[in-house]
C-alpha angles and dihedrals in degrees: 000000000000125000122199131184122213125183106208101177131048137061130323121208128204109195130194118182115186140173128178097292109010138051136185126194132187141159130223126194112208097336094172092053092048090048089057090052095041107028096169100057107117095207092055092046091051093048091049089053089051091050091049091051092050092047092050099042099038100025092229136122092036117166094204 
């Protein structure tokens, strides 16, 4: 038996991080919902920290 979890509502994020010579891009579907379901996944925790930093510094993507 296999169990899978899909979050079908929420917010998707496309992220592009770039410096002078390198760039990295990735996309997350509903990272905050998945973090609630899987609170010990390092990648989700790190992305949540990035979102919190962006929300605080730029005052965007606020849920309230």
